[in-house]
N, C-alpha and C positions, 0 to 999 in steps of 0.2 A: 504494500500500500504506500502511496506517496503522501507524505505528511509534511505540511508546512508548520514550522515551529515559530510561534509568535512570543518572544521573550519579553517580559516586562514586570514592573512592580505592580501595575494596575492598581494604583493607589489614589482614587478608586478607578475601576473600569468605567469607561464612558462611551458615548455613542461614536466617537471618532475611532476608538479601538474596534468597536463592533462593525462599523462600516468597512474598515480595512480588512478585517478577518473574513467578513462575508464576501467582499470583492475577490479576495484570493481564493476562497472556496468555490466561487462560481465562475471566475474568469481565468483560471489557470488550470493546469492538470493535477493540482493537489486534490486528493480525495477527502482529506480532513485537514482542519487547522486546529492545532493544539495551542491553547493559551498556557505558556509555561510561566507560572507565577514565581517570581524570584523573591526569596526571603530577604536577600540583601544584594543590591547591585554595587559592585566595588567602585563604580564611578559616580555614585550618588550618595548623599548623606542619608543615614537611616533614622535620623531623629524624628522625622514626620511620618514614618511608616506605620500604618495600621498593622496589627498582628497579621502574620502571613495566613493563618487559617481563616481569619475574617475576610481578607482580600480574596482568598480562594473561594470562599462561600459566595461572595458578591459576584465573582466571575461565573460560578456555576449557576446562580440564579439568573444572570443576564443572558445566558446562552442555552438554558434548559430546553427551549423549544426548537433548537436547531441541531439536527443529527450530524451535520458536517463540522460542528464546532465542539471542542472538548476542552475541559479544564485539566491541567496537569500540575500535580504537586511534586514532581520528580526531584526538583531541586531542594525540597525540604529535607530529603534524606542524604544530601551531599554536603560536603564541607562548605562553610560560609567564610568569606563572601562567595557568591555564585559566579563562576566563570563559565561562559558559554561553551568553551572547548571541553571542559570536564563533563558538562551535561551531555554534549553531543557524543562523546566517547561512551558514556554510561548508557545512553539510549541505543546506540549502535550495538552494544553488547546485549542489552536486554531485549531488543526487537530487531534481530538480524535480518528479517525479511522485509522490513520497512525501509523506504528511501526518504531521508530527511532533507529538507531545505530550510533555510533560515529566512524569516521575514523581518525586514527592518526598514526604518525610514532612512531617507538620504542623509539626515543629520547623524544618525548612528553610523552609517557607512563612512562618513567623513572622519569619524572618530575611530574607525576600525583599527588603525595601526597602534592604538593605545591598548587594545585588547590582548589578553594573554594568548600566546600562540596563534595570533590572527592569520599567519601564513598557512597554517594547517587547515583552518576553517575555509580560507579561500581555495585551497587546493582540493579539498575533499567534499565540500558542501556547496550546492547551488544557493545563491542568494536571490531572494525576491525583494526588490527595493521599491518602496512607494515614495514618490517625491514629496519633499517638504519645502515650503517657501524658504528661499535664501540658501538652500543647500543643493548645489549641483552635483550630479554623479559623474565623477571622473575615474574611470576604471583603468586608464592607461598605465598608471604606476602599479596598481595592485593586481591587475590581470586575473580577476576572479570570474567564476561562472555566474553571471548576473542576468536577471530579467528585471527590466524597469517597468513598473505598473503605472498606468494612468488612472489611479484610483481616485474616487471623490475625496476631497480633503476638507476638513473642518478645522478651524483654528480654535481648538478646545484643548485645554491642558488640565491635567489632574491637579496641579498646584493651584490653578485659578478656581477649580471646583472646591478644593479644601478651604481656600480663603473665603469663598462665598458662604460655605457652611459656617465657618467661624464667625462671620459677620451677620449671620441670620438671613442671608439672601437666598432666594430660591435657586435650586439646581434642576428644577423640572425641565425636561427636554434635553438636558446635557448628559444625563445618565438614563438608563432604562428605568421605567416606572417602578419595577420591582426592586431595583437597586436603590432608588430614592427612598422607597418605603423602608427597606432594611437599614439604611443609614440613619433615617429619622428615628425608627423604632429602637435602635440600639445606641443612639447618641454618638455615632462615630464622627471623628474629626472635629469635635467641639473644643 
């Protein structure tokens, strides 16, 4: 099975994430898209991270009605911080019949040389890149197996959603309604 791996903190998952995953699931040859919830991204501060199990639960609720999308807690069992290459090696060993591709924004692609063993990722794994404003994709120096998507983009960030929650502003339409309800009911990000 061809699986697209969408790594992220998903702190919280929002409609921008869902649109990208749905686009990959429907307009590429990926048979499923797995949201790989990262307990701790080594390139981001962890001080504002909601507990990983709560973030995983929000992802599960957001995608529960789409059989092409799956939430993965695979990084919860691995050493922290989470390094993409370690997760890819673990997944390849655990699921030898699957073919994995990495889904990322052009902003992440620009930062790829900062990633642990990024050359191995480029050599062994296809990358599905969705464009982000102000971040052009230049593959000439990295020479990876890349597909560039023209996916619909929304200027939504998890950090602005967290700020809205803290200031008491509505996040309706920025996150799935079930995610909005879960955040309110549990007092997340207050």
